[in-house]
Each structure stands twice: as C-alpha cells, then as structure tokens.
C-alpha angles and dihedrals in degrees: 000000000000120000094247092054090051091050091049091050092048091048090050091051091049090052090048091051091049091048090051091049090053090049091051091048091049092050092047090052091049091050091050091051092048091049091051091047091049091051091050092049091048090051091050091049091050090050091050090051091049091050091050091049090053091048092049091050091050092049092047090053091048093047099048110057106183118075093221090059090048091052095048094045093044092054091051093044093048090054090047093049092048091052091050098048091105091060106055096163092053090048090050092051094042092049091047090054091045090051091053092049092048091051090052092050092048092048092050092049092049092050091050094052115098128195112267093242094058093050094054093046093050091059091058098045 
C-alpha cells in the first residue's frame, strides 16, 4: 500500500475516533440531564404525596369530632400506613380516593346543616 493511502486511512480512522468520542460525550451529557430530571420529578412526587398526607390528616380531624374517635382511628390508620410503606404508589392512589370521599362527605354535611334560627322556627310552625 502506498504511503499516501496509509496516511488517508489513518486520517479517516482518527476522524472516526474523534466522532465516536463526541458521540460518547453527547450521550453522557444526555444521561446526566435525564438523571437530574428524574430526581426532580421524584422530589415533586414526594412533595405531592406529603401535601396529600397533610390534607388527609386535616380532613380526618375536621370530619371526626370526638377526641376518642380520633385516637382510635389514628392508631388504626398509623398501623395501616406503616404496613403500606412498601407500596407508595398504592398509598398515593388510596389516599387520593380517600380525600375525594372525605370531600364529598364534608360537602354533604355542610349542605344538610341549617342555621339555628330556622330549625327552632320550624318546630313551632
């Protein structure tokens, strides 16, 4: 093989190597970006779950008036939550459904409440 052909082949291989290095760098950068995005999404999901947990606790306190009921229910719910910690998505979905049901119950109770004056007048009419 003549010297110029060897030099051309070597130059082509050098260009190929450089192109592959750039491709690897580009893929590494893409992987780093995807990892960062995944971590951000996971953090947002965890925050959403925490917010929903707080909302559920607030609604439970608002729904159950007597403190003895709160204590009994809380003990049962704490045990249930501890047993479900390995299934965060199920907890998220279950709490979301519970939240919806609690909101419906609260709305129905608020609609059924009448002002005290109207109740007392209805008994005399």
